[in-house]
TIRO-475507 format. One line per field, with one value per residue (C-alpha): residue number from 1; y, z, x. Coordinates in Angstrom, 3 decimals. Layout:
% TIRO-475507
i <- (NUM_...)
north <- (Y_...)
up <- (Z_...)
east <- (X_...)
//
This chain:
% TIRO-475507
i <- (1_2_3_4_5_6_7_8_9_10_11_12_13_14_15_16_17_18_19_20_21_22_23_24_25_26_27_28_29_30_31_32_33_34_35_36_37_38_39_40_41_42_43_44_45_46_47_48_49_50_51_52_53_54_55_56_57_58_59_60_61_62_63_64_65_66_67_68_69_70_71_72_73_74_75_76_77_78_79_80_81_82_83_84_85_86_87_88_89_90_91_92_93_94_95_96_97_98_99_100_101_102_103_104_105_106_107_108_109_110_111_112_113_114_115_116_117_118_119_120_121_122_123_124_125_126_127_128_129_130_131_132_133_134_135_136_137_138_139_140_141_142_143_144_145_146_147_148_149_150_151_152_153_154_155_156_157_158_159_160_161_162_163_164_165_166_167_168_169_170_171_172_173_174_175_176_177_178_179_180_181_182_183_184_185_186_187_188_189_190_191_192_193_194_195_196_197_198_199_200_201_202_203_204_205_206_207_208_209_210_211_212_213_214_215_216_217_218_219_220_221_222_223_224_225_226_227)
north <- (-0.255_3.520_5.138_8.699_11.067_13.676_16.813_18.160_21.829_24.453_24.788_20.936_22.126_25.718_23.070_21.617_24.879_25.529_29.197_29.557_30.824_33.513_34.859_38.312_37.370_33.906_32.017_33.298_36.589_36.610_34.657_37.001_39.533_38.163_37.179_39.955_38.133_40.185_38.508_35.740_34.038_33.461_31.006_28.395_29.590_26.425_28.467_31.272_28.437_27.656_31.358_30.961_27.721_28.249_30.567_27.549_24.765_26.836_26.847_23.483_23.445_24.971_22.350_18.771_16.384_16.033_20.473_19.761_16.789_15.556_16.726_15.308_16.399_13.951_11.323_11.150_10.293_7.518_6.190_6.468_4.081_1.450_1.153_0.610_3.313_6.426_5.920_8.762_11.597_14.576_17.252_20.461_20.406_19.830_19.379_15.767_15.422_13.155_10.669_11.091_10.347_7.075_7.654_5.447_6.390_9.830_12.479_15.258_17.114_20.088_17.377_17.361_18.686_15.215_14.485_16.402_15.179_16.383_18.598_17.055_13.155_13.029_11.682_11.620_11.818_11.433_14.588_13.315_10.080_6.951_7.603_10.963_11.895_15.596_17.990_20.673_22.410_22.807_24.116_27.327_27.859_27.985_29.954_27.434_25.351_21.308_19.895_16.217_13.937_11.594_13.990_16.834_18.566_21.810_21.894_19.237_21.347_18.843_20.456_20.215_17.698_20.017_21.589_24.377_26.570_25.479_22.004_19.001_16.854_13.632_12.327_14.434_14.308_10.690_10.102_11.984_10.804_7.117_8.086_10.445_7.143_5.574_7.953_7.319_10.392_13.280_15.243_18.601_19.163_22.866_23.574_26.600_24.795_27.738_26.168_23.355_20.391_19.489_22.382_21.300_18.333_18.723_19.432_16.897_14.261_12.696_14.919_11.986_11.456_12.994_16.283_17.624_20.906_21.197_24.795_27.839_29.992_29.667_27.807_30.023_29.521_28.383_25.182_23.484_21.716_18.760_19.687)
up <- (-0.302_-0.356_2.522_3.283_4.329_7.088_7.820_10.771_11.968_15.029_13.202_14.862_17.943_17.997_17.514_20.901_22.999_21.916_20.770_18.180_19.106_16.214_18.348_19.694_22.694_23.063_25.627_23.979_24.674_28.165_29.066_27.198_29.025_32.330_32.228_30.234_27.314_25.339_22.255_21.995_20.485_23.276_24.485_21.618_22.630_23.987_25.909_26.873_29.082_30.805_32.367_32.574_32.624_34.434_31.443_28.565_31.992_32.864_28.535_28.937_31.377_29.611_26.701_28.539_27.301_29.886_30.204_26.523_24.942_21.405_18.696_15.862_13.707_16.242_16.049_11.978_11.838_14.288_12.253_9.354_11.599_12.677_9.246_7.923_5.634_7.761_6.261_8.475_10.532_10.880_13.115_14.062_17.268_20.401_21.980_22.141_21.320_18.356_21.057_23.283_20.756_20.082_16.867_16.749_13.622_14.482_13.771_15.799_14.345_16.784_20.115_22.553_25.859_27.338_28.746_29.884_29.716_32.026_30.249_32.732_32.610_30.148_32.535_31.535_32.612_31.744_33.063_32.850_32.479_34.635_34.471_36.348_38.240_38.650_40.174_37.718_39.899_43.013_41.198_39.533_43.790_44.284_41.614_39.835_37.320_37.975_38.467_38.075_40.541_39.593_39.432_41.074_38.736_38.649_35.047_35.997_35.040_33.497_29.638_27.929_25.206_22.657_19.797_20.433_17.895_17.825_18.645_16.663_16.826_14.289_11.345_9.094_5.751_6.277_7.645_4.055_1.739_2.916_2.227_-0.854_-2.990_-0.980_-0.015_-2.137_-0.874_1.133_4.102_5.025_8.762_9.134_8.962_7.097_5.905_6.024_6.561_5.393_5.034_5.639_3.060_0.108_0.191_-1.374_-4.817_-3.881_-4.345_-7.790_-9.171_-9.143_-5.424_-4.621_-2.259_0.379_2.327_5.139_7.169_7.764_5.799_2.117_1.792_1.029_-1.971_-3.561_-4.599_-6.637_-4.119_-6.074_-2.900)
east <- (-0.004_1.261_3.149_2.548_5.025_3.972_5.721_3.431_4.364_3.326_0.028_-1.181_0.494_-1.849_-5.333_-3.739_-3.816_0.031_0.376_3.263_6.881_5.802_2.695_3.405_2.249_3.366_5.568_8.825_7.515_6.485_9.656_11.787_10.545_10.252_14.512_15.464_16.874_19.385_17.166_14.189_16.322_18.627_15.917_17.654_21.082_22.576_24.980_22.889_21.427_24.844_24.740_20.245_19.166_16.013_14.487_14.072_13.290_9.765_8.882_9.939_7.107_4.941_4.597_5.132_2.903_-0.517_-0.711_-1.445_-3.055_-2.647_-5.299_-7.085_-4.187_-1.960_-4.784_-5.112_-1.048_-1.210_-4.316_-2.077_0.300_-2.383_-3.262_-0.056_0.130_2.611_6.426_7.696_6.106_8.330_8.097_8.922_8.063_9.489_5.420_6.707_2.565_2.748_4.376_1.784_-1.012_0.860_3.189_6.463_7.315_8.380_11.239_11.371_13.514_14.157_14.033_11.545_10.725_9.417_13.378_16.479_19.974_23.057_25.608_28.302_27.618_25.003_22.280_19.234_15.455_12.063_10.077_6.350_4.972_5.203_9.425_9.397_11.952_11.304_9.194_9.054_6.233_8.580_11.704_9.504_8.491_12.062_13.342_15.911_16.728_17.057_19.798_20.972_21.125_23.785_26.873_28.427_29.427_29.848_27.818_24.944_22.305_19.409_18.725_15.748_16.231_15.596_18.204_19.479_21.422_24.831_24.107_23.174_20.482_18.935_20.870_17.471_19.012_20.026_16.642_15.036_16.926_15.648_12.385_12.006_12.658_9.945_6.995_3.357_2.148_3.279_0.787_1.927_0.357_0.380_3.815_5.155_8.022_10.596_14.043_15.869_15.914_12.002_11.415_12.890_10.887_8.145_10.383_12.678_9.676_8.867_6.236_4.172_3.607_0.086_1.300_-1.452_-0.934_-3.484_-3.138_-4.288_-1.310_0.643_3.963_7.129_8.171_5.538_4.968_1.785_-0.090_-2.396_-4.483)
//
């Protein structure tokens, strides 16, 4: 049967009640003002995290699965997988709602806030669910960032497992190379496709592969979508 490649963007999370970071009154702006960030993008700067880690940790807490529930978009991707029709899902989001909906064949292109890793010893902890090892509500009240309980290094900060500027993550290019020749259809679900490599996928697919765009805004550069 045709295998569907799905690209999931901020539109899916917005439907679950999570504001887009680009929105004027979103979490991004609120945290930037609270912590007097030199630039809003500092929130996702790995070097800035070392000196002011609480800001990113509080953003992670606000996005944890359980705070927000998967919506129809996420359940649609899971339904494709259950029917054996999902080639792979690629999500631009960091909230982990695809995994919360039960989707297994998903690549979190920018990482996830559902877990954190010690900068020093690389010990990994879960922030939500049965394996959770941290109470982030207490950490917020104490105005301190979480620290690793497995080591006493000066840099034993637990950093949310999302991809910051200057960090390498999953090898997207390798995954995409594997999928481009096998995709029987492409569904772009609430994604703006503003940055490579995902932005290049529609143009690289065989023109005979049906391409479906679901979302409230046009994708740039302009592309001839089938639906």
